[in-house]
C-alpha positions in Angstrom: 14.6 29.4 39.3 15.9 31.4 36.5 12.9 33.8 36.8 13.7 34.3 40.5 17.4 35.0 39.7 16.5 37.5 37.0 14.0 39.2 39.3 16.6 39.5 42.1 19.2 40.9 39.7 16.6 43.4 38.3 15.6 44.5 41.8 19.3 45.2 42.7 19.8 47.1 39.5 16.7 49.3 40.1 17.7 50.0 43.7 21.2 50.9 42.7 19.9 53.4 40.1 17.0 54.9 41.9 18.2 54.6 45.5 16.4 53.6 48.6 13.3 55.7 47.8 12.2 53.0 45.4 10.2 50.3 47.2 9.9 47.0 45.4 7.3 44.6 46.6 7.4 40.8 46.2 5.6 39.6 43.0 5.8 36.0 44.2 2.9 35.0 46.5 4.1 34.1 50.0 2.9 30.5 49.7 5.1 29.7 46.8 8.4 30.8 48.4 8.5 27.6 50.5 8.0 25.6 47.3 10.8 27.3 45.4 13.2 27.0 48.4 12.4 23.3 48.7 13.0 22.9 44.9 16.3 24.7 45.1 17.4 22.7 48.1 16.5 19.3 46.6 18.4 20.2 43.4 15.8 18.7 41.1 14.6 20.0 37.7 11.7 22.4 37.4 10.0 20.1 34.9 10.7 16.6 33.6 13.1 16.4 30.7 11.9 14.8 27.4 14.6 12.1 27.7 12.9 10.4 30.7 9.8 9.6 28.6 9.5 6.6 26.3 8.8 7.5 22.7 5.6 6.0 21.4 3.7 6.3 18.1 1.2 9.0 19.4 4.1 11.1 20.7 6.1 11.0 17.5 3.0 11.7 15.4 2.0 14.6 17.6 5.5 16.1 17.3 5.4 15.5 13.5 2.0 17.2 13.1 3.2 20.3 15.0 6.4 20.4 12.9 4.5 20.2 9.6 2.1 22.8 10.8 5.0 25.2 11.7 6.7 24.4 8.4 3.5 25.1 6.4 2.9 28.3 8.3 6.4 29.5 7.6 6.2 28.4 3.9 3.0 30.3 3.3 4.2 33.4 5.1 7.5 33.3 3.1 5.6 32.8 -0.2 3.2 35.6 0.5 5.9 38.0 1.6 8.0 37.2 -1.4 4.9 37.7 -3.7 4.5 41.2 -2.2 8.1 42.3 -2.1 9.8 40.7 -5.2 9.5 42.4 -8.6 7.6 40.7 -11.4 4.7 38.3 -11.3 4.1 34.6 -10.8 4.4 33.8 -14.5 7.9 35.3 -14.7 9.2 33.1 -11.8 7.5 30.1 -13.3 9.3 30.7 -16.6 12.6 31.1 -14.6 12.0 27.7 -13.0 11.2 26.2 -16.4 14.4 27.7 -17.9 16.6 25.9 -15.3 15.9 22.6 -17.1 15.6 20.6 -14.0 15.9 16.9 -14.7 13.2 14.4 -14.1 15.1 12.8 -11.2 15.0 16.0 -9.3 11.3 16.6 -10.1 10.3 13.1 -9.2 12.2 13.5 -5.9 10.8 16.9 -5.1 7.1 16.0 -5.7 6.9 13.3 -2.9 9.0 15.5 -0.6 6.4 18.3 -1.0 3.3 16.1 -0.9 4.2 13.8 2.0 4.1 16.5 4.7 0.8 17.9 3.3 -1.0 14.5 3.3 0.5 13.6 6.7 -0.7 16.8 8.2 -4.1 16.4 6.6 -4.7 12.8 7.7 -3.4 13.4 11.2 -5.6 16.5 11.4 -8.7 14.4 10.6 -7.6 12.0 13.4 -7.4 14.9 15.8 -10.9 16.1 14.7 -12.2 12.6 15.5 -10.7 12.9 18.9 -12.4 16.3 19.4 -15.7 14.5 18.7 -14.8 12.1 21.5 -14.2 9.1 19.2 -11.2 6.8 19.4 -9.7 8.0 22.7 -8.9 4.6 24.1 -5.2 3.7 23.9 -5.6 0.8 21.4 -7.8 3.0 19.2 -5.1 5.8 19.4 -2.5 3.4 18.0 -4.9 2.0 15.4 -5.8 5.5 14.1 -2.1 6.4 14.1 -1.3 3.4 11.9 -4.3 4.2 9.7 -3.2 7.8 9.3 0.3 6.7 8.3 -0.9 4.2 5.8 -3.3 6.7 4.3 -0.5 9.3 4.2 1.8 6.9 2.2 -0.9 5.9 -0.2 -2.3 9.3 -0.9 1.2 10.9 -1.2 2.2 8.2 -3.6 -1.0 8.8 -5.6 -0.6 12.6 -5.6 3.1 12.5 -6.5 2.4 10.2 -9.4 0.1 12.8 -11.0 
């Protein structure tokens, strides 16, 4: 609906600036105008809103996997860009962090906070690879693999954080 409104405003703007010699043809196929008129007349949403769905383990894990993937992509991009643009080398910044004298409480809190998303994304990615092979696609297996991925995430993140 918003696209049709923007298109209509844009058409009026172009006709006002270029005059009647500009001929604008419909970009919307003729068969869909009936659909949009019916949708506008019934006053219903274009697509269902997320609040009408019940939240399940696979849904939450899928959203979490996408979120960790976006965060990792942003983090790697930020780290790479800063390595190119900031003066000095890695050793100088490592010395700077060491000179801050961060206490063990902060370090022992930061390690699991950094490791948990990494292990979660990894184990959930292996789960998705199994699905790509056609394994574990039945609903009970989806829930079992989700619980297994979460258990493996907790265990492996605790192990890596303890190093």
